[in-house]
LOROSE-622601 format. One line per 3 residues: number of its first residue (from 1); their letters; for each residue x, y, z of N, C-alpha, C. Coordinates in Angstrom, 2 decimals. Each point is the difference from the previous one (the first is absolute). Layout:
NUM	a	X Y Z X Y Z X Y Z  ... .
END
This chain:
1	mri	-20.52 17.79 -22.69 0.87 -1.08 0.10 -0.38 -1.54 0.72  0.49 -0.88 -0.90 -0.67 -1.63 0.58 1.25 -0.71 0.22  0.29 -0.56 1.33 0.70 -0.86 0.76 -0.29 -1.28 -0.27 .
4	atw	0.65 -0.76 0.24 -0.52 -1.48 0.18 1.00 -0.79 0.69  -0.49 -1.48 0.33 0.92 -0.63 0.55 -0.09 -1.55 -0.68  0.52 -0.68 -0.19 -0.16 -1.44 -0.51 1.16 -0.98 0.56 .
7	nvn	-0.58 -1.36 0.46 1.55 -1.09 0.23 -0.61 -0.64 -1.51  0.43 0.16 -0.94 0.05 -0.87 -1.00 0.36 -1.43 0.05  0.55 -0.35 0.99 0.47 -1.41 0.10 0.78 -0.85 -1.61 .
10	sit	0.93 0.70 -0.33 0.75 0.00 -1.37 -0.38 0.81 -0.85  1.06 0.78 -0.02 -0.59 1.14 -0.95 0.47 -0.58 -1.89  0.75 -1.35 0.20 0.16 -0.60 -1.43 -1.47 -0.55 -0.32 .
13	arl	-0.42 -0.69 1.17 -1.29 -0.91 -0.30 -1.13 0.93 -0.08  -0.17 1.31 0.30 -1.12 0.75 -0.11 0.34 1.63 -1.15  1.03 -0.12 -0.82 0.11 1.11 -0.41 -0.86 0.52 -1.24 .
16	prl	-0.72 -1.16 -0.43 -0.58 0.67 -1.24 -1.72 0.34 1.00  0.09 -0.36 0.90 -1.21 0.82 0.94 0.00 1.33 0.78  1.76 -0.16 0.37 0.28 1.24 0.49 -0.02 1.39 -0.98 .
19	law	0.75 -0.29 -1.39 -0.07 1.09 -0.89 -1.46 0.20 -0.22  -1.32 -0.87 -0.17 -1.21 0.00 -0.44 -0.66 0.81 0.92  0.78 -0.10 1.80 -0.81 0.40 0.55 0.28 1.84 0.17 .
22	les	1.08 0.41 -0.22 0.70 1.04 0.35 -0.77 1.05 -1.24  0.12 -0.63 -1.34 -0.86 0.59 -1.12 -1.30 0.33 0.33  -0.51 -0.89 0.27 -1.71 0.29 0.31 -0.47 0.72 1.39 .
25	sgt	1.15 -0.06 0.99 -0.48 0.49 1.54 0.30 1.28 0.03  0.68 0.61 -0.65 0.69 1.65 0.48 0.65 0.03 0.93  0.88 -1.00 0.22 0.72 0.33 1.45 1.29 0.69 -0.35 .
28	dvl	0.54 0.83 0.98 0.53 1.18 -0.14 1.62 -0.77 0.53  -0.16 -0.90 1.54 1.32 -0.41 0.28 -0.67 -1.81 0.63  0.86 -0.25 -0.14 -0.34 -1.71 0.22 1.31 -0.83 0.95 .
31	ciq	-0.39 -0.20 1.22 0.83 -0.66 0.90 0.07 -1.65 -0.66  1.01 -0.58 0.16 -0.27 -1.13 -0.44 0.75 -0.90 1.03  -0.44 -1.16 0.22 0.64 -0.98 1.16 -0.24 -1.47 -0.78 .
34	etk	0.92 -0.86 0.49 0.41 -1.14 -0.23 0.12 -0.14 -1.71  0.96 0.57 -0.48 0.54 -0.15 -0.91 0.66 -1.16 -0.81  0.44 -0.79 1.01 0.67 -1.34 -0.66 0.96 0.15 -0.86 .
37	cta	0.57 0.86 -0.10 1.23 -0.02 -1.25 1.25 0.92 0.60  0.96 -0.24 -1.15 0.85 1.15 0.39 0.11 1.37 -0.45  0.82 0.95 0.27 -0.28 1.15 -0.28 0.30 -0.04 -1.74 .
40	eqf	0.71 -0.75 -0.67 0.17 0.09 -1.49 -1.02 -0.86 -0.86  -0.55 -0.67 1.09 -1.51 -1.03 -0.56 -1.27 1.42 0.05  0.33 0.78 0.61 -1.44 1.30 0.11 -0.27 0.16 -1.29 .
43	pte	-1.09 0.64 -0.48 -0.41 0.40 -1.05 -0.16 1.10 -0.38  1.39 0.66 0.02 0.00 1.33 0.05 -0.63 0.45 -1.48  0.59 -0.09 -0.74 -0.02 0.56 -1.56 -2.26 -0.38 -0.28 .
46	qlr	-0.13 -1.08 0.43 -1.41 -0.22 -0.30 -0.57 1.29 0.76  -0.04 0.40 1.13 -0.40 0.70 1.18 0.24 1.67 -0.91  1.12 0.07 -0.64 0.39 1.29 -0.07 -0.21 0.44 -1.38 .
49	elg	-0.76 -1.14 -0.90 -0.93 -0.13 -1.24 -1.49 0.58 0.18  -0.42 0.22 1.65 -1.29 0.04 -0.12 0.42 1.63 1.31  0.74 0.64 -0.16 0.76 1.01 0.49 0.13 0.06 1.58 .
52	yes	0.42 -1.22 0.38 0.55 -0.08 1.82 1.19 0.20 -0.14  0.73 0.44 1.15 1.24 -0.10 0.53 -0.12 -1.19 0.94  0.94 -0.70 0.18 0.37 -0.86 0.92 0.96 -0.06 0.94 .
55	vvn	-0.26 -0.77 1.09 1.37 -0.17 1.01 -0.84 -1.32 0.79  1.82 -1.02 0.41 -0.98 -1.25 0.03 1.29 -0.51 1.14  -0.01 -0.18 1.12 0.78 -0.55 0.82 -0.67 -1.90 0.36 .
58	atg	1.15 -0.50 -1.11 -0.17 -1.87 -0.35 1.27 -0.31 0.05  -0.28 -1.42 0.54 1.21 -1.24 -0.35 -0.80 -1.39 -0.56  -0.99 0.33 -0.39 -0.72 -1.50 -0.28 -0.56 -0.70 1.31 .
61	rwn	0.10 -1.10 -0.04 -0.69 -0.77 0.86 -1.74 0.60 0.45  -0.29 -0.06 1.28 -1.53 0.02 0.22 -0.12 1.75 0.26  0.76 0.84 0.20 0.07 1.44 0.68 -0.11 0.76 -1.31 .
64	gva	0.49 1.43 0.27 -0.11 0.72 -0.96 -0.89 1.49 -0.35  0.15 0.71 -0.15 -0.91 1.64 0.28 0.22 0.56 -1.04  -0.89 0.93 -0.49 0.45 1.40 -1.06 -1.16 0.98 -0.16 .
67	lvs	0.73 1.02 -0.18 -1.09 1.17 -0.22 0.12 0.14 -1.80  -1.39 0.26 -0.49 0.27 0.55 -1.19 -1.16 1.25 0.52  0.49 0.90 -1.47 -0.67 1.69 0.21 0.19 0.46 -1.06 .
70	rvg	-0.93 0.52 -0.59 -0.58 0.62 -1.46 0.47 1.43 0.98  0.33 0.48 0.80 -0.28 1.38 0.70 1.70 0.23 0.84  0.99 -0.58 -0.54 1.28 0.14 0.33 0.32 -1.46 1.35 .
73	led	1.63 0.72 -0.18 0.29 -1.16 1.23 1.02 0.43 0.29  0.30 0.95 1.17 0.69 0.53 0.70 0.57 -0.45 1.49  1.35 0.34 0.46 0.28 -0.40 1.39 -0.01 -1.37 0.40 .
76	ivt	0.06 -0.92 -1.31 -0.04 -1.24 0.30 0.90 -0.78 1.11  -0.54 -0.63 1.14 0.62 -1.14 1.01 -0.46 -1.14 -0.42  1.16 -0.80 -0.14 -0.01 -1.20 -0.34 0.24 -0.80 1.65 .
79	glp	-1.05 -0.49 0.49 -0.18 -1.62 1.29 -0.19 0.94 0.83  0.22 -0.16 1.19 -0.76 0.16 1.53 1.49 0.84 0.81  0.02 1.30 -0.24 0.94 0.27 0.97 -0.28 -0.30 1.51 .
82	ggp	1.67 -0.61 0.55 -0.28 -0.96 1.57 -0.83 -1.02 0.19  -0.21 -0.66 -1.86 -1.00 -1.15 0.61 0.95 -1.07 0.40  -0.65 -1.32 0.57 0.82 -1.08 0.02 0.05 -0.96 -0.73 .
85	dye	1.27 -0.52 0.06 0.09 -1.38 -0.96 -1.02 -1.03 0.23  0.19 -1.15 -0.77 -0.61 -0.93 -0.10 0.98 -1.28 -0.26  0.42 -0.85 0.85 1.09 -0.96 -0.85 1.29 1.05 -0.55 .
88	gvq	0.11 0.94 0.90 1.40 0.63 -0.73 0.12 0.97 -1.20  -1.29 0.54 -0.49 -0.27 0.61 -1.07 -1.22 0.73 0.65  -0.17 1.70 -1.02 -1.48 0.72 0.33 -0.71 -0.34 -1.38 .
91	epr	-0.94 -0.75 0.42 -0.89 0.05 -1.07 -0.63 0.89 -0.78  -0.07 -0.58 -1.20 -0.32 1.54 -0.88 -1.84 0.22 0.40  -0.13 0.51 0.92 -1.53 0.46 0.13 -0.59 1.49 0.00 .
94	ais	0.95 0.79 -0.06 -0.40 1.20 0.25 0.62 1.03 -1.08  -0.69 0.91 -0.77 0.36 1.08 -0.48 -0.71 1.14 -0.07  0.56 1.12 -0.45 -0.85 1.55 0.58 0.37 0.80 -1.63 .
97	atc	-0.42 0.72 -0.03 0.01 1.05 -0.70 -0.72 1.27 -0.12  -0.21 1.56 -0.26 -0.52 0.99 -0.08 -0.33 -0.37 -1.37  -1.81 0.11 -0.26 -0.69 0.05 -1.18 -0.53 1.26 -0.33 .
100	gpv	0.10 0.69 -0.84 -0.59 1.28 0.21 0.11 0.53 1.47  -1.37 0.47 0.29 -0.41 0.73 1.38 0.31 -1.01 1.42  0.16 -1.04 -0.73 -0.58 -1.23 1.41 1.38 -0.85 0.15 .
103	rvw	0.54 -0.27 1.37 0.61 -0.86 -0.06 -0.28 -1.57 0.49  0.51 -0.72 -0.67 -0.52 -1.58 0.42 1.09 -0.71 0.11  -0.93 -1.56 0.92 1.26 -1.41 0.37 -1.03 -0.73 -1.09 .
106	svy	0.72 -0.92 -0.14 -0.24 -1.54 -0.61 0.33 -0.82 1.04  -0.51 -0.77 0.79 0.30 -1.01 1.09 -0.60 -1.32 -0.40  0.60 -1.01 0.32 -0.32 -1.33 0.14 0.67 -0.53 1.41 .
109	vpn	-1.17 0.50 1.02 0.70 -0.69 1.35 -0.21 -1.76 -0.11  1.27 -0.16 0.88 -0.05 -1.73 0.18 -1.11 -0.62 0.36  -0.03 -0.98 -0.22 -1.11 -0.78 0.00 0.02 -0.79 1.42 .
112	gre	0.93 -0.13 0.74 -0.08 -0.95 1.20 -0.29 -0.91 0.20  -0.14 -0.91 -0.96 -0.45 -1.49 0.28 -0.92 -0.31 0.85  0.73 -0.15 0.90 -0.63 -0.31 1.47 0.86 0.34 0.86 .
115	vah	-1.00 0.06 1.30 0.05 1.09 1.12 1.49 -0.86 0.66  0.43 -0.86 0.01 1.20 -0.75 0.89 1.32 0.42 -0.75  -0.08 0.11 -1.28 0.75 -0.03 -1.14 0.94 1.48 0.17 .
118	dhy	0.89 -0.43 -0.76 1.15 1.45 0.24 -0.26 1.15 -1.10  -1.00 -0.56 -1.01 -0.61 0.84 -0.89 -1.02 1.04 0.56  -0.34 -0.43 1.11 -0.65 0.78 0.52 0.13 1.00 1.13 .
121	ayk	1.14 0.12 0.55 0.73 0.51 0.32 0.80 0.97 -0.62  0.20 -0.58 -0.85 0.81 0.89 -1.41 -1.15 0.93 -0.51  -1.34 -0.07 0.02 -0.95 0.83 -0.41 -0.41 1.01 1.04 .
124	lrw	0.18 -0.04 1.14 -0.06 0.81 0.98 1.20 0.89 -0.17  0.83 -0.09 0.16 1.49 0.43 0.09 -0.45 1.29 -1.48  -0.20 -0.97 -1.13 -0.48 0.78 -1.38 -0.83 1.43 -0.10 .
127	lea	-0.60 -0.48 1.04 -1.39 0.73 0.14 0.51 1.67 0.92  0.73 -0.47 1.22 0.55 0.74 0.40 1.29 0.96 -0.20  0.41 -0.48 -1.24 1.11 0.74 -0.72 -0.85 0.98 -0.75 .
130	lka	-0.89 -0.57 -0.86 -1.21 0.66 -0.78 -0.46 1.34 0.42  -0.43 -0.29 1.57 -0.45 1.26 0.60 0.92 1.03 -0.20  1.35 -0.33 0.94 1.10 0.86 0.19 0.28 0.84 -1.84 .
133	ava	-0.15 -0.61 -1.07 0.55 0.54 -1.37 -1.06 0.67 -0.34  -1.01 -0.21 0.62 -0.95 1.17 -1.02 -0.79 1.13 1.07  0.71 -0.26 1.11 -0.69 1.35 1.05 0.09 1.16 -0.47 .
136	dda	1.29 0.52 -0.58 0.11 1.25 -0.46 -1.43 0.52 -1.12  0.16 -0.67 -0.69 -1.06 0.08 -1.25 -1.48 0.17 0.44  -0.20 -1.33 1.00 -1.23 0.14 0.60 -0.48 1.32 0.89 .
139	age	1.31 0.73 0.17 -0.58 1.29 0.99 -0.20 1.11 -0.84  0.66 0.10 -1.43 0.32 0.85 -0.78 -1.47 0.40 -0.68  0.28 1.37 -0.72 -1.22 0.46 -0.65 -0.43 -0.24 -1.12 .
142	rpf	1.30 -0.99 -0.77 -0.48 -0.40 -0.93 -0.64 -1.30 -0.33  -1.09 -0.41 -0.91 -0.95 -1.12 0.11 1.42 -1.41 -0.24  -0.79 -1.16 0.74 1.20 -0.93 0.36 -0.81 -1.40 0.33 .
145	avl	0.73 -0.70 -0.62 -0.79 -1.57 0.41 0.77 -1.20 -0.28  -0.50 -0.91 0.85 0.80 -1.52 -0.16 -1.04 -0.65 -0.31  0.12 -0.64 -1.42 -1.01 -0.72 -0.62 0.59 -1.38 -0.37 .
148	gdf	-0.61 -0.89 0.62 0.67 -1.60 -0.61 -0.98 -0.94 1.04  0.77 -1.34 -0.32 -0.56 -1.41 0.62 0.69 0.05 1.19  -0.91 0.54 1.07 0.45 -0.13 1.28 0.17 -1.61 0.81 .
151	nia	-0.85 -0.66 -0.46 -0.31 -1.36 0.58 -0.25 0.12 1.33  -1.06 1.09 0.14 -0.69 0.07 1.32 -1.28 0.38 -0.15  -0.83 -0.76 0.50 -1.37 0.40 -0.14 -0.11 1.16 1.07 .
154	ptd	-0.57 1.30 0.50 -0.21 0.79 0.52 -0.65 -0.32 1.17  -1.35 -0.22 -0.29 -0.72 -0.61 0.98 -0.45 -1.41 -0.71  -1.05 -0.41 1.35 -0.46 -1.24 -0.10 -1.08 0.12 -0.98 .
157	qdv	-0.93 0.83 -0.63 -0.63 0.18 -0.88 0.81 -0.14 -1.12  1.07 0.17 -0.26 0.75 0.02 -1.13 0.48 -1.62 -0.41  -0.38 -0.89 0.20 0.45 -1.44 -0.32 -1.68 -0.31 -0.07 .
160	wdi	-0.18 -1.34 -0.66 -1.57 -0.27 -0.11 -0.73 -0.67 0.81  0.83 -0.78 1.30 -0.02 -0.78 1.07 0.71 -0.03 1.05  0.07 0.74 0.46 1.24 0.19 1.11 -0.05 -1.14 1.17 .
163	slf	-0.78 -0.87 -0.20 0.13 -0.74 0.95 0.99 -1.25 -0.79  0.47 0.01 -1.08 0.66 -1.06 -0.58 1.35 0.58 -0.33  0.18 1.06 0.73 1.78 0.76 0.11 0.52 -0.22 1.14 .
166	ega	-1.05 -0.62 1.27 0.64 -0.38 0.87 1.49 -0.41 0.47  1.02 0.71 0.20 1.15 -0.29 0.11 0.90 0.22 -1.13  -0.39 0.07 -1.05 0.23 0.60 -1.36 1.01 1.58 0.17 .
169	thv	0.78 0.15 -1.00 0.54 1.27 -0.24 -1.21 0.86 -0.79  0.92 1.13 -0.22 -0.96 1.11 -1.08 -1.53 0.59 1.12  -0.43 -0.71 1.17 -0.60 0.53 0.91 0.16 0.16 1.24 .
172	tep	1.46 -0.50 0.36 0.25 0.15 1.74 0.15 1.60 0.52  0.24 -0.24 1.33 -0.03 1.44 0.65 1.15 1.03 -0.55  1.51 -0.68 -0.29 0.92 0.48 0.36 0.10 0.43 -1.79 .
175	era	-0.53 -0.56 -0.90 -0.33 0.71 -1.60 -0.95 0.97 0.26  -0.71 0.18 0.42 -0.93 0.82 0.10 0.24 1.61 0.88  0.80 -0.57 0.78 0.72 0.93 1.02 1.02 0.70 -0.87 .
178	ala	0.77 -0.74 -0.64 0.77 0.63 -1.44 -0.62 0.97 -0.69  -1.04 -0.30 -0.57 -0.62 0.71 -0.92 -0.81 1.36 1.08  -0.04 0.07 1.02 -0.80 0.82 0.78 1.15 0.81 -0.10 .
181	glr	1.45 -0.32 0.25 1.50 0.70 0.16 0.04 0.91 -0.96  -0.69 0.00 -1.22 0.01 0.64 -1.17 -0.89 0.84 0.10  -1.09 -0.11 0.51 -0.91 1.19 0.73 0.35 1.48 0.54 .
184	eag	0.65 -0.92 0.96 0.58 0.46 0.96 1.34 1.36 -0.38  0.33 -0.59 -1.27 1.30 0.91 -0.90 -0.67 0.93 -0.45  -1.95 0.06 -0.41 -0.73 1.09 -0.73 -0.53 -0.58 -1.27 .
187	lsd	0.01 -1.51 -0.15 -0.42 -0.62 -0.94 -1.51 -0.50 0.18  -0.62 0.20 -0.95 -1.57 -0.90 0.24 -0.37 -0.60 -1.24  -0.75 -1.07 0.64 -0.37 -0.81 -0.78 -1.34 0.54 -1.45 .
190	vvp	0.56 0.00 -1.04 -0.94 0.20 -1.10 -0.82 -0.97 -0.25  -1.37 -0.35 0.43 -0.60 -1.17 -0.52 -0.61 0.51 -0.92  -0.05 -1.39 -1.14 -1.31 0.81 -1.21 -1.19 -1.00 -0.13 .
193	rpl	-0.15 0.30 -0.49 -1.27 -0.60 -0.58 -0.22 -1.29 -0.18  -0.77 -0.82 0.10 -0.18 -1.49 -1.36 -0.99 0.52 -0.73  0.34 -0.99 -1.03 -0.67 0.53 -1.45 -1.31 -1.41 -0.02 .
196	kyd	0.08 -1.06 0.70 -0.87 -1.07 0.71 0.24 -0.12 0.99  -1.00 -0.71 0.89 -0.32 -0.44 1.09 0.28 1.05 1.15  0.01 0.07 1.38 -0.22 0.93 0.68 1.32 0.41 0.81 .
199	hpf	1.61 -0.60 -0.27 1.25 -0.01 0.33 0.61 0.29 -1.30  1.24 0.76 0.73 0.76 0.31 -1.21 1.04 -0.94 -0.14  -0.34 -1.28 -0.15 1.36 -1.00 -0.01 1.23 0.11 -1.02 .
202	tyw	0.84 -0.37 0.05 1.30 0.60 -1.24 0.53 -1.15 -0.27  0.20 -1.09 0.84 0.53 -1.58 -0.34 -0.67 -1.07 0.32  -0.38 -0.98 -1.53 -0.61 -0.80 0.39 0.86 -1.68 -0.23 .
205	dyr	0.15 -1.02 0.74 0.70 -1.39 -0.15 -0.50 0.02 -1.48  0.63 -0.98 -0.88 -0.12 -0.74 -0.89 -0.89 -1.00 -0.03  0.52 -0.85 1.42 -0.74 -1.05 0.04 -1.61 -0.17 0.88 .
208	qlc	-0.55 -1.17 -0.03 -1.17 -0.21 0.47 -1.09 1.34 -0.24  0.04 0.37 -1.29 -1.13 0.88 -0.61 -0.24 1.17 0.83  1.49 0.69 0.55 -0.34 0.83 1.15 -0.54 1.51 -0.78 .
211	fpk	0.58 0.22 -1.64 -0.45 1.48 -0.46 -1.44 -0.34 0.00  -0.47 -0.95 -0.92 -1.58 0.08 -0.01 -0.93 -0.10 1.29  0.55 -0.34 0.94 -0.61 -0.25 1.36 0.12 1.33 1.11 .
214	nrg	0.67 0.76 -0.89 0.69 1.29 0.50 0.90 -0.33 1.88  0.63 -1.13 -0.09 0.77 -0.14 1.08 1.60 0.25 -0.17  0.13 1.44 0.50 0.74 1.20 -0.27 0.04 0.31 1.03 .
217	mri	1.60 1.00 -0.23 0.58 0.66 1.10 0.23 1.46 -0.53  0.01 1.25 0.78 0.49 1.24 -0.26 1.43 -0.17 0.52  0.96 0.12 -0.77 1.51 -0.07 0.40 0.78 1.03 -0.66 .
220	dlv	-0.65 0.25 -1.35 0.84 0.88 -0.77 -1.02 1.60 0.19  1.42 0.95 0.65 -0.65 1.06 0.72 1.25 1.28 -0.44  -1.19 1.16 0.13 0.19 1.49 -0.07 0.00 0.57 1.14 .
223	ygn	1.26 0.51 0.29 0.32 0.62 1.42 0.78 1.56 -0.27  -1.30 0.67 0.24 0.69 1.55 -0.57 -0.12 1.10 1.17  0.68 0.86 -0.08 0.45 1.05 1.05 -1.30 0.93 -0.42 .
226	kpf	0.06 1.26 0.86 -1.34 0.64 0.12 -0.13 0.38 -1.52  0.97 1.26 -0.36 0.04 0.53 -1.16 -0.79 -1.44 -1.40  0.80 -1.03 0.15 -0.61 -0.95 -0.98 -1.54 -0.60 0.05 .
229	ada	-0.37 -0.24 1.51 -1.28 -0.29 -0.03 -1.14 1.06 -0.05  0.68 1.40 0.11 -1.10 1.20 0.04 -0.45 -0.20 -1.47  1.01 0.07 -0.61 -0.08 -0.04 -1.59 -1.01 -1.58 -0.87 .
232	vkd	-0.08 -1.02 0.86 -0.61 -0.84 -0.28 -1.36 0.27 -1.10  -0.58 -0.27 -0.92 -0.98 0.31 -0.19 -0.95 -1.52 -0.22  0.80 -0.99 -0.80 -0.57 -1.41 0.29 1.23 -0.81 -0.18 .
235	gyv	-0.62 -1.20 0.61 0.68 -1.32 0.33 -0.73 -1.30 -0.48  0.48 -0.82 -0.71 -0.66 -1.24 -0.05 1.02 -1.36 -0.47  -0.75 -1.30 0.48 0.75 -1.33 -0.58 -0.55 0.00 -1.33 .
238	dre	1.34 -0.05 -1.22 -0.74 -0.28 -1.05 -0.28 -2.25 -0.46  -0.99 0.20 0.64 -0.12 -1.49 0.16 -0.12 -0.95 -0.84  -0.15 0.86 -1.21 -0.62 -0.60 -1.37 1.69 -0.52 -0.76 .
241	erk	0.83 0.67 0.46 1.35 -0.25 -0.16 0.33 -1.92 0.79  -0.43 -0.17 0.80 -0.01 -1.54 0.73 -0.49 -1.00 -1.08  -0.66 0.59 -0.66 -0.73 -1.34 -0.91 0.68 -0.24 -1.26 .
244	gkg	-0.50 -0.99 -0.40 0.26 -0.60 -1.28 1.42 -0.78 0.17  0.50 -0.73 -1.10 1.17 -0.76 -0.09 1.30 0.93 -0.07  0.83 -0.88 1.00 1.16 1.14 0.07 0.28 1.17 0.75 .
247	asd	-1.14 0.11 0.99 -0.27 0.89 1.22 1.11 -0.01 1.24  0.65 1.09 0.35 0.35 -0.12 1.23 -1.05 -0.54 0.98  0.75 -0.07 1.14 -0.63 -0.55 0.86 -0.83 0.93 1.31 .
250	hap	1.14 1.36 -0.99 -0.52 1.53 0.72 -0.90 0.63 -1.14  -0.78 0.56 1.19 -0.55 1.43 -1.63 0.55 1.34 0.59  -0.07 0.94 -1.00 0.79 1.28 0.31 -1.04 0.86 0.70 .
253	vvv	0.53 1.11 0.98 -0.34 0.93 0.67 0.37 1.43 -0.56  -1.32 0.56 -0.23 0.33 1.23 -1.12 -0.34 1.17 0.94  0.62 1.14 -0.16 -0.18 1.13 1.30 0.31 0.65 -1.29 .
256	dld	-1.41 1.03 0.18 0.15 1.79 -0.57 0.38 0.67 0.77  0.80 1.12 -0.41 0.13 0.76 1.12 -0.56 1.76 -1.15  -0.03 0.70 0.86 -0.55 1.57 -0.79 1.91 0.50 0.48 .
259	v	0.55 0.00 -0.97 1.64 0.68 0.59 0.34 1.07 -1.11 .
END
C-alpha cells in the first residue's frame, strides 16, 4: 500500500500536475493540504475518473485539507475534535478516515507567523488538541498515521541553515515540544529518504533560488504508531515533483507499507 502527503499550495493551480502524479506514482491514499478552494470547487469528479474517492474539509482562502483514496474511505471525521478556534472559527485543518487497513489523518498545522503573534499561541493549542484527538488510535493495534504539513522542523538538521532561523517560528522549543507530545502519545517520525542531496527536505521557498540551491526545510511529516512504523518498507521525498513550471513549493512525501 502506498500512502503520500502533499501540500499542493492550491489544488486548482496544481490540478493537472496532481492528476498526472496520481496516475504515474501508484499512490493508494493521498493526504492533501492547502487546497485553497471551497468544498464545491474541489475536483471530486476528476479524481473519481481516475478511480479515487475523496473527502474534503475546505472553505476557501488559504487553508483546506483532503483525503483521496482508491482503497475506500470510511468513518470520516471532518475537523479536529476539541480543536481551538481562531478569530471565532475552527479553520479547516484536519480530516481523517479509514482507508482499507489503515487509518490516516491529513493535517495542516497552523503556521504560527511570528513567535509573539496570536497565531503562534493558537498553533500550540492546536497541536495540544491534536495530541488528545489521536491518542486512542495511536495506542491501538491498527496501523495509524498523521500525515501533513506540520510547519515544524523537528531538528536543526531539518533546515538548511539553522543560524538563519534564530527567533523564528518552525524551529522553537515549544513547537518541537508539541511534536514530542505526539511521540509520547505513541507516534514516531517516519523519516523518508532523499532522492538527491543528503537530507530529505520537503519544502523550498519560491524566492532566492531556494530550490536549485537546496535551501529547504523538512516540515511535511509522517507520524505513525508502532503497527504503522513496523509495516513501512520504504519512504522517500519525490523531489522531482518540485521541479518545473507550476510546481508547488512542497514535494510529496511517499511511504510504502506492507499491510
